[in-house]
Phi, psi and omega in degrees: 000128180282167179298322179299318179296323178295325184270342190308317183301336184257002189294335183254011181274181187286171184304330182295344180256001189292320189064235180267004181279165178059043178228121175252153170054057190274153167222145181235136176229157183250126179279169182298332181273005179092355177285139178260141177238132179250125177246139184209166174308143187269001183271139174233129183302136174061026180231095187285341186259013180282131183292148177266152174133021182076114180280144183233136173229159176229159181206144175275346192216008182071010183245311181253125185244136179245129181291132183241012179094210183243151181282329179232156180271076181085199183271122178304147188303315180299322180290322178292317181298324181283317192251338187072015183295142176263348179210174181250141184244155161045062179289146173238121183242127183222150173285129186245110181286144178251168180297333181276002180086000178274157179248137170237171177249134175249135174239119176259118183244159180248142177229122182195184171231151190301127177086356181258147174256010167278096194217165179210148171248122181251169180235131170234149182232155178205154175277336180227151179294338178279357179089187004286151180261132181251122180287136180248002177103193189266136180264313179223139176218144180231153184232126178301134181090343178250315184248145177275341181279168176228111189277073170221174176063063182282146171214141183247137177229136170264123186283186185298339178264001182085009180273139184275143177229145176251122176250137185205174172134149178206120180054214178045241184263017169096205187261133180232156175224144183215155180287140173252153175285122184293340179275314187262335186081001176271177179298135179300320176243115181306139180070008176290126179259359170088186182254135178286127180241347178199143179202170179223166187286151172300339180298336178241031177061024179055038191280091175211138181191186173059046185280152174213130178248129177246128174271126180254103183295330184296331175235012175052050178225162177251133179250124179259125171251133176219158176254132177259155167072204192269132178295342184281328186205345186233010176313142169206154187258131178242155177229157174203164182230159179211157176278335179235152184295334179274005178093189003287143176265129183234146178276186183303325182272003178090003180288136179282134183290353174263003182287116177250009178265328175289156178310131190305325183271359180268357180254133183092133180273117185281113182256347179204132175215192181288142182197171176208144174248133167056030180071010179280198180307132176265115180277123188246135169057053174291139179178190186047068186263159164234172178241127177255128176251126184233123173286140182234133174070180182290336182290341181076010177299137184262141170253146179247137177232135168273127177252123184207167171255160182208154180254161172270122181298331180291337177206090189290354175282345182259139181216166187208153175273138173234151168244141178226141178289141180245136181231165179241129181286172179300332180269006172090021182252139178286139173227159192235142179298141174282354180244134175301152182297137182231006180098153186297326181295313181289333185267013175247127181282154180295330178208162182294142180238147175284160184268321184298130180155196181268129177235160170261124194232138171250140178248117182272079181300126184300328186266000184248127177271357186285148174301139183261130175269127179299137181239147177290131177220154175272131179246129174241140173252168188263010183202028180052044182290140172234156182204145171258009178131344178293136183298137175218136177282142184207150170265115184247149173243130178250142173214150182116158181055036180074013184250137169221096190228150176242127190243139163271102196229170170232135176252140186202165177282151180206175172249118181281098187294325183287337181244001172057055182201161172286145182199160171281144171230165174218161167212138183201172185238131181274182185292348178259003180085018179262136182265134172241142174224143183208166176230140188291143177124137183288000000 
């Protein structure tokens, strides 16, 4: 029985039964008491009675989610008057430090209608993640026929100096980023639409959106995550890096993310796409991600999670939020687990296992939008590495299924959902900039 079949009886029930289902464009933040809150687009397909105003869920462990209602009571008046939106999209929630040392929460929400660039990003603030949220008005707004940008899909990054930036954009002229006022959270320069940092060719309908920039202090670089193609069936996540938040952002092969002359699917390093293991649930169109950073244990070591939505290929009208652990290779590139997060207990093996052997591997071909079926391949490591689940960087060699590849990879513990067991997984990038991900076992 696939996961979709297990969930099917509850798919049409009320919000109290949703868990992580029916959530688009998610972001997760951690409160001071350790509770996690998930904010997402408030629209649900074929459900006319779902309330508008940004959906909120909470969880003690990133695994079980409880619906908590909406953050706002519908669409705030300034956003509605500008865009005519009936619901709010793609909320971004961040902890906002004040000059007095106190923390407040800022929520940047999007208001638009499908296919239109008459759009706005608004700001609401609250002292607690549970609200109440107070609307502060519009931060960025775009008008069809006047502006080439599209003001939706907000993400906030604090740069190396601690200054806030807003990154946004969907289709049209691509992804832009602009300075925010650290006191107010509004645009530093009124009516500033920012600098273009990524875009795509008209040949593919300029299909790029859902951007998120992470500043990595350990190597003093900015990592850009973006989603390519259609949210309905071909979404996939690409990455690129830059020395400055305004770019240029380049992929593993050095291609600039604003390059529209190179083949559209050859720009951006594809780290996650549609796939399936062992004939189990086929995960379709993963995308619109954010990155959650969580300190773990007394050492303060941080774990990184990609938060994204994904569809069931067996019924693409249904979707769910997933979290996946994110790791950094020896060469400094982010890679993503091929298995959804299942908690530390499940992702720790009973004893250390060697890496060399048969694994089931997916290859995220940059030019193919089709779901990838995991194939058996032989994996060799360069140092007889063993692991019980703790992440370790490794140079791996893959062979089989017509593949002969050498990977800059990370090996880590995971929960093998198709086989219901703890197992080692890996994700890595070959010398051509192609990402492979796999889970151990023939």
